C-alpha positions, 0 to 999 in steps of 0.5 A: 483726587489729591486735593479732595483726599487731603481735605478729607483726611485732614478732617479725619485726623482732626476728629481723632485728635480730640477723641483721646487715646487709642486713636486709629483711622481706616482709609478705604481706597476703591475705584468705581469698578469696586464700589459695591465692595468699598461701600460694604467694607465702609458702611456695613463692616467698619461703621457698624462693627467698629464704630470707635474707629474713624473711617474715610472712603476715597473713590479713585482710579487704581493707578492713583492708589500709590500716590494717595497712599504716599500722601497718607504716609506723610500725614501719618508722620505728623498725626497723633493716630497710633495706627493708620490702616489702608484698605485698598479694594482692587478689582482684580487682586491677582493682576501684576499691577495690583500686586505691584501696588500692594507691594508698595503699600507693604513696603511703606508699612514695614517702614513705619509700624504705625501703618498697616495695609489690607488688600481686597480682591473685588473680582473674587471677594464679593461672593466670599467675603460677604459670606464670611464678614466675621473673618474680615472683621477679625483681620481688621481688628488684629491690625489695630493697636492695643489701645484702639482694641481696648477702646473698642472693647470699652464701647457700651454693649448694645444690650445695656439699658435693658430693664431686666437680665436676659440670656442670649441664645446662639446655635453653633452655626457658622455665620457672620454673626458668629464670626463677628465675635472674633472682631471684638478683640476676642470677646466671644460674648455679645454680638450686635445682631443677636436678639435677646430671648427669654429663658424658657424650656421651649426656647432652650429646647429649640436651641438644643435641637437646632444644634443636634444636641447642644446649643450656645447660651449667653447670659448677660445680667447685672453683677448681683443678678448674674448668679440667679440667672445662671441658677435659672439656666441650670434649672431650666436645662435640667427640666429638658434633661440637659446639662450646662457648662461654661465655655468662657470666662466671665466678662465685665461689660460697661463701667460703674452703675451700668456694669454687667457681667456676661458669660457664655455657656453650652447647653448639652443633652444628658447621657441617654440612649442616643448621643451626639457623634462626630468624626475627625480624620487625623492626617499629616505626613509620616512621623508627624505625630498623629498616632501619638496625639490620638493616643494622648487625647483619648488616653489622657497619658503623656508620651515619653518622647520614644513612642510609648503613647502611640503603641495603644492605637496601632492595629497590627504588630508591624505598625508597633515595630516600625512606628508607622500606621498602615491601616485606619485606627478608630479611637473614641473620645467622650464628653458628658453633659458637663463638658468633662472627658469621660475617658480619663479617671475622675478628677482629671488624673493623668493616666490610662482611663476607661478606653473601652468603646462601650464604657465611653458610650455609657457615659457620654453625651458627645462622642468624637471618633478619631480616625488615625490615618496612614501618613506614608505615601505607599498607603495613600489609598488607605488614607483616601479611603478613610477620608471618603468612606468614613464621612468625617466632619472635620480633619486634623492635619498634624505637622511636626515643628522640626520637620515642617511641611512635607510633600504628603502634608500638602497631599493630605491638605489637597484631599481636604480641599477636594472633599470641601472638608474643614480642617485645623492644624496641630503643630507638634514637638514644640518642646524639642524644636529650636525657636528659629525652626519653629517660627520658620515652620509657623511662617511656612504654614501661614504662607501655604494657607494663603496661597491662591489655591488654598485661600484660608485664613490662618488663625493661630490660637493664643488664648482661650477666647481664640478657641471659642471663636475658631470652634464656632467658625470652623464649619464655614471652611474659611478659617484654619485654626492653628495649635501648637502642642507638645505631647510630652509636656502636655502644652496646648493639649487642653486647648485642643480638647476644649476646641474638640469639645465645643465643635458643632456638628457639620452635617444636619442629620435632623433633615435625614432622619425621615428619609429612607434608610441607608447605611454604608458598610465599611467592615464585616466580621463573623461572631461565633454564636451570633452570625455575620455582622456589618459595621458602618455609618448610618447616612439616612433614616433609622434602622430597627431590629427586625427591619427587612432591608436590601443589601448590595450591590453584588457583582451583577448589580443586584440587591437581595433582602435580609433582616436585621437580627440585632444592633450594637452602637459602640458595643452597647446593644440598642433597639434602633440607630439613627442617621449620623451614628456608627453601628454594627448590625447582625444580619440573618442568614448571610454569609460574610463572603457574600458581603464586601466593604463598599456594599450598602444597606438600603430601604426597599422602598427606595428601589436602589440601582447599581450603575456601570457608567456615570458622568461627572464634572472634573478638575485635573489637579496634577498630571505630568502629561495629558489625559485622554480617552481610555485613561483608567484612574482609581475612583474613590467616592464614599463606598466606591473604590474601583478602577474606571475608564474614561470613555468620553471627554468633552475636550480633546485632552486634559492637562493640569488645571483643566475642567471638563465633563467626562463619562466614566465606566467602572471596570469590574462591577457596578456600584451604588452612586448618587448624583451630587456625590464628590469624587476623587480619582488618582493613579498613584498620587491624587490627580483630580477631583469632581462631582457626579452629574448624571447616572447612566443606565446599561453598559457600553457593549463596545467596551465590554468586548475583550474585557473580563466584564464580558464574562460577568455580563454573560453570567448576568444574562444566564441568571436573568433567563433562569425560571424562578 
């Protein structure tokens, strides 16, 4: 292979020698086993998305990779190229031989700053990399020299040459196209795959509908015509009752006569009866600054370094006394159709603004509910409940820069992975942390995210364009943005607010609007003169005043009819509420004592059932010994928080890392549960995760003997035997 390699690479260097400044070369090494991945990275990624960079592909055996790389390094010493990137595709990147080879590559790269290396794992990469090609492009671009990146950005835009100015629409969906924006050296404007679309009310309305209330829109026009196109966009948005605001700075594309201006905007529906709603779980270790960050974001006031801000978000006096959250605190952050925060006084004055839920709802087009969760280990069950029952779209893991990664940080990160919940990281207290400690914390975070069990791409936020790229692609659950902030000085807070503002909704609620009504009850209370009120999240359909629904299940697994007396959304009375929103419903002739957290309101036409038993496919995350029949963990799954006994395992015993099909039986009462529902089971710390695969009718009579449940079953028989 070496003679072929020498000739091919020499030709590559000669080609780059005549290209001027900013020369870089990719060398892609792959074996026949990795041919599919090697051709994809060469032809579909580099040659299409990075056309200004020379690339050569060498097919060889993996055992020859190191010798090829050594020859590559020798050529680098005499080459005018300013960056030389070796991309090696290993069939099994986790094998000892592959790790040894890649270690030698990295050693060579550390010895010469002009050399960079990138490994690809074909065994695990073919089904994940191709779904996230933007992340791959980003990684490759970041390895280029600044001169090469500038040369890449200076390429003529694929949209240039168009006779008229046009606008390009993008919906906030995680895709290779959206992620490819990151590749253009943080130029989140144009992507090669995007098709130009004429700016019409119909096109704009469709984009807003697809984005469930908002959509990205890019204007590309000559400098003289740009303002006219922007005015047209605003006028068109006004006809469909939407507002427009910029999410990026204007970018100059091309040079001289061909120069054009491009800028990205968000079109968001105006304030009205219905608003977008997104939920964000704030988690992390105790004393990391979760409550303080929540207060700073929702109140607009800075902390004094002694816990002033966090006092506004605590629910109980003992929380304020100890400084530790023990419950689930809900706080609301509202944005209007112009992208402005409505919580703060007009003009952006720092201080305590309008923080009542009804006041925020009246003025907001998009509301983010921040769930401030407990960080202490003894409140872990409350945290798990908050991350399952509140159905968050994303999670924010808060890490203190001076304390670093703690055990509960890893525990909460594991919960996000178990629930397949995309998350971003906020590093706090950077103003009071010594620089070496801060750098060590950042290095540990990146190391944690790159672990085989986590497999996330760290994406530190350095500039405003990084915020846009990460917000568009977080929903893909492949990247993890990392923010560094100070709640005292306010450094980095604006980036976090901008990021949250443009984050798209993760779940497609439009598809659930026409399904039978369903609501998860997570709170109950009695209002004098009104009656019993239940609060929770609408997961399906639309509830209206005077609708008759079923509530349950009770201790016997039965559902009873009830009628909706009134509806309030964020403290504002409404005639109806749709899927995706939090709401409070007043029920006629219901006692609060007869309703428990975890009950559901469902449509009578769905004929709901409650189940004692179900089967699930589980994975054991950690257990000190073995798990066998009759093990009794606590099950967490949406509305469910109850102990269950394992009746049957398809393996004899289960140990850490094992996967199995298991049959569970609830200990105390039947529950409302669905096939495909994610579940977490624990005994103390988190022990395992799984998915419900089958629902079983009836109860196991042998299990019911010598159990307190047998008494409930006797009551059930007497209840059904009574004449109506």
